[in-house]
N, C-alpha and C positions, 0 to 999 in steps of 0.2 A: 420414569427414568429414561433418558435419551439412550438410544442404542448406538448412536454415532456422534462424533464431534464434527461440527460443520466448520470447515476451513475455507474461507473465501479469499482469493488472491485478486486484488485490483491491479490490473495491468494495462499498460499502453501498447503492448505488443512489441516493445523494443527488445534488443538483445539483453539488456540489464534485467528487464522484467522476465524474459524467458529463462535466464539463468536462475533467478529467484524461484520461479515455478519449479524448475528441475530440483533445486535444493530442497524445497518443501516437500515435493513428491517423494524424494529419496528418504527424507526423515519421517514421513508419515507412517502411522501404524494402520493395521486393518480396520480399526474403528474410526479412522479419519475419512470424512467425506469431503473431497477437495473439489472446489469449483473455481474456475478462472473467469473473472468478469472483466469486460472491456470498459475501461474508464471513459472511453469516447462515446459510449452509449449514454444518452441523456438520463435515462432512469438510473443507471449505475452512478453517474456523476452526481446526481441529486442526492442519492443515498450517501455517497462518499462525503459530501459536504456536511450532512447531518451527523456522520460519524466522526468528523473532525480530520479527515484525510487532507494532508497538505502536499503530499508527494507520493509518487508511485515508483516501484511497486509498494503496495501496502497489504497487510494481512489482517483479516478479521476472523476471530475465533469465537464461535458461538455468539455472534452478534456484537462483539466488543473489539474495537480496534486494538491490536496488539501493542504493548508498551514500546516495543522497538520501532514501531511505525508512527508513534505520536510525537508531537513537538518537533517534527521535521518540516522542511519546506524552506522557502526563500525568507531570509532575514535581511531586510533592506539595511538596517543599521550596521549589521556585520559586513555587508557588501560595501557600504560607504566607508567603513573603517579600512577596508582593503583597497580602496581607491575609486570605487564607483562614484561618478559625478564630479570628480576632481580633475581639473585640467592638468595636463602634463607640463 
């Protein structure tokens, strides 16, 4: 039985990521082991791809990408519907 829950925060070091880190740290309990990982590190980014991370900040809890962090990222079709690639 695990004695702690592993919380990994994948961050690019930007202010938005820093705010997410603070929020998660504030919400954590004593059994939460929090680690902030730099997505710019090749090892971290390779793992992020395997986990399905498409945007940061992203949170991985006990090795699983959190539901709130999945299915996010750039959606080209949605951007095109908003005007991307269309002449004015």
